[in-house]
C-alpha positions in Angstrom: 5.9 0.7 22.5 3.0 -1.3 21.0 1.6 -0.7 17.6 -1.7 0.6 19.1 0.1 3.0 21.4 2.3 4.2 18.6 -0.8 4.8 16.4 -2.5 6.8 19.2 0.7 8.8 19.7 0.8 9.7 15.9 -2.8 10.7 16.0 -2.2 12.9 19.0 0.9 14.5 17.3 -1.0 15.2 14.1 -4.0 16.7 16.0 -1.9 19.2 17.8 -2.2 21.6 14.9 -5.9 21.9 15.5 -5.6 23.1 19.1 -5.1 26.8 18.4 -7.9 26.9 15.7 -10.3 25.2 18.0 -9.4 27.5 20.9 -9.9 30.5 18.7 -13.4 29.2 17.7 -14.3 28.7 21.3 -13.1 32.3 22.2 -15.0 33.6 19.2 -18.2 31.9 20.2 -17.9 33.2 23.8 -17.3 36.8 22.6 -20.3 36.6 20.3 -22.5 35.9 23.3 -21.3 38.8 25.5 -23.6 41.6 24.3 -25.4 43.0 21.2 -22.3 44.9 20.2 -20.2 41.8 20.5 -22.7 39.8 18.5 -22.3 42.2 15.7 -18.5 42.3 15.7 -18.2 38.5 16.4 -20.9 36.7 14.4 -21.7 33.4 16.2 -20.7 30.1 14.7 -24.4 29.3 14.0 -24.8 32.6 12.1 -21.7 31.9 10.1 -23.0 28.4 9.3 -26.4 29.7 8.1 -24.6 32.5 6.1 -22.5 29.8 4.4 -25.5 27.8 3.4 -27.2 31.0 2.1 -24.3 32.1 -0.1 -23.8 28.5 -1.4 -27.5 28.2 -2.3 -27.5 31.3 -4.4 -24.4 30.2 -6.3 -22.7 33.5 -5.7 -19.8 31.9 -3.7 -19.0 29.4 -6.4 -19.1 32.0 -9.1 -16.8 34.3 -7.0 -14.3 31.5 -6.3 -14.2 30.5 -10.0 -13.7 34.1 -11.1 -10.9 34.8 -8.6 -9.0 31.6 -9.3 -9.2 32.2 -13.0 -7.9 35.7 -12.6 -5.1 34.7 -10.3 -3.8 31.8 -12.6 -4.3 33.8 -15.8 -2.3 36.7 -14.2 0.4 34.3 -13.1 0.6 32.7 -16.5 0.9 36.0 -18.4 2.9 38.0 -15.9 5.1 35.1 -14.9 5.9 34.2 -18.5 6.8 37.7 -19.4 8.8 38.1 -16.2 10.7 34.9 -17.0 11.6 36.2 -20.4 12.7 39.6 -19.2 14.7 38.1 -16.3 16.5 35.7 -18.7 17.3 38.4 -21.2 18.7 40.6 -18.5 20.8 37.8 -17.0 22.3 36.7 -20.4 22.7 40.0 -22.2 24.7 42.7 -20.5 23.2 45.5 -22.7 19.6 44.5 -21.7 20.6 44.5 -18.1 22.0 48.0 -18.4 19.0 49.3 -20.3 16.1 47.5 -18.5 17.6 46.9 -15.0 17.3 50.5 -13.7 13.7 50.9 -15.0 12.7 47.6 -13.5 14.1 48.3 -10.1 12.6 51.7 -10.1 9.1 50.5 -11.0 9.0 47.6 -8.6 9.4 50.1 -5.7 6.1 51.6 -6.6 3.2 49.9 -4.7 0.8 48.3 -7.1 -2.2 49.6 -5.2 -0.8 53.1 -5.7 -1.1 52.6 -9.4 -4.8 51.8 -9.1 -6.0 55.3 -9.9 -3.8 55.3 -13.0 -5.0 51.9 -14.2 -8.6 53.0 -13.5 -8.2 56.0 -15.8 -6.6 54.0 -18.5 -8.7 50.8 -18.5 -11.8 51.6 -16.3 -12.9 49.6 -13.2 -13.5 46.2 -14.9 -11.5 43.0 -15.6 -8.7 44.6 -17.7 -7.5 46.7 -14.7 -7.8 43.8 -12.3 -5.8 41.5 -14.6 -3.1 44.1 -15.2 -2.6 44.4 -11.4 -2.4 40.6 -11.0 0.0 40.3 -14.0 2.4 42.9 -12.6 2.3 41.3 -9.2 3.5 38.0 -10.7 5.9 39.8 -13.2 8.1 41.5 -10.6 9.1 38.4 -8.5 9.6 36.3 -11.6 12.0 38.7 -13.2 14.0 38.8 -10.0 14.0 35.1 -9.4 15.0 34.3 -13.0 17.7 36.9 -13.1 19.3 35.8 -9.8 18.9 32.1 -10.5 20.7 32.3 -13.8 23.4 34.4 -12.3 24.0 31.9 -9.5 24.6 29.0 -11.8 28.1 27.7 -10.9 30.9 28.4 -13.3 31.7 24.8 -13.8 28.4 24.2 -15.5 29.1 27.1 -17.9 32.5 25.7 -18.7 30.9 22.5 -19.9 29.3 24.5 -22.7 32.6 26.0 -23.7 34.3 22.6 -23.7 31.6 21.1 -26.0 31.6 24.4 -28.1 27.8 24.8 -27.6 26.2 27.9 -29.0 24.5 30.5 -26.8 21.0 29.0 -27.2 22.1 25.4 -26.6 24.1 26.5 -23.6 21.0 28.2 -22.2 18.5 25.4 -22.8 20.8 22.4 -22.1 22.9 23.8 -19.2 21.9 27.1 -17.7 18.2 26.6 -17.6 18.1 23.1 -16.1 20.6 24.2 -13.4 18.6 27.3 -12.5 15.1 25.7 -12.7 14.8 24.7 -9.1 15.5 28.3 -7.9 13.3 29.7 -10.7 10.4 27.5 -9.5 10.8 29.0 -6.0 10.1 32.3 -7.7 7.0 30.8 -9.2 5.7 30.0 -5.8 6.3 33.6 -4.7 4.7 34.9 -7.9 1.6 32.8 -7.2 1.3 34.1 -3.7 1.6 37.7 -4.8 -0.9 37.1 -7.7 -3.5 35.7 -5.3 -3.1 38.7 -2.9 -3.3 41.1 -5.8 -6.4 39.3 -7.1 -8.3 39.9 -4.0 -7.0 43.4 -3.5 -7.9 44.4 -7.1 -11.4 43.0 -6.8 -11.9 45.1 -3.7 -10.6 48.3 -5.3 -12.2 47.8 -8.7 -15.8 47.2 -7.9 -17.1 45.9 -11.3 -17.2 42.2 -12.1 -17.3 38.9 -10.2 -14.8 37.7 -7.6 -14.4 37.1 -3.9 -13.2 40.6 -3.3 -16.4 42.0 -4.9 -18.5 39.8 -2.7 -16.7 41.1 0.4 -17.4 44.7 -0.6 -21.1 43.8 -1.0 -21.1 42.1 2.4 -19.5 45.1 4.0 -22.2 47.4 2.5 -24.9 45.1 3.8 -23.2 44.8 7.2 -23.0 41.0 6.9 -20.3 40.1 9.3 -21.0 36.4 8.9 -20.3 36.6 5.1 -17.2 38.6 5.7 -15.8 36.0 8.1 -16.6 33.2 5.6 -14.9 34.9 2.8 -11.8 35.8 4.8 -11.4 32.2 5.9 -12.0 30.9 2.4 -9.4 33.3 0.9 -6.9 32.1 3.4 -7.8 28.4 2.8 -7.5 28.8 -1.0 -4.2 30.5 -0.7 -2.9 27.7 1.6 -4.1 25.0 -0.8 -2.5 26.7 -3.8 0.8 26.9 -1.8 0.5 23.1 -1.0 -0.2 22.4 -4.7 2.9 24.3 -5.9 5.0 22.6 -3.3 3.8 19.2 -4.5 4.5 20.1 -8.1 7.9 21.2 -7.2 8.7 18.0 -5.3 7.6 16.0 -8.3 9.4 18.0 -10.9 12.7 18.1 -9.0 12.5 14.7 -7.3 15.9 14.0 -8.9 17.6 16.4 -6.4 17.0 13.9 -3.6 18.8 11.2 -5.5 22.1 13.0 -5.8 
């Protein structure tokens, strides 16, 4: 096989992932041209394009993206950090596991969206309520990931600390934590995904403030199907890019695993 043929084959292989999206766009455009009802339910590609230019020109989209991303990452930082601490304490201290474990497992069964009326009464419909929902969405998976990761560290690693007569804190930071970090980082990726979903959901349910969810509600009220399609696609794209980012960070941080 020549170099040119091989290059064409690779291009063909990499382009296969676009077949389904392009087919969906074609079907979407055909459906938008069937009737007036279809034109409303399936905004044409040209309408979506002009709607995108409109929302970009006003600056509303940029503001919404910035607000949503800031809310998601802040919630991940706060909720994830607290979740890591709680999970580590539960894993290392039997008394904490007995006292906190049942309450944690009970509360994580309650859907976060079911707590919205309660948060609304406590904190109102603004940013504090939204941030609390996002923090909790990151908190739950981080507790579980940290707890399980530390429990799954092999006994031979723990025995090293006993051999060198390391204290509890040194054993944790020098042996247990490094061994558990790859699994804990997987929990971070889950926490980020849940934080992003909770960000959009909270912005839709709590109407006050900026964010992509709030723009979606305004578009729904104005019957702007084109704007709704743009925002739905953008939310999915941003979530996908954040997932790629966390994967790349994980590969870089734990590149030593491939050298073993």
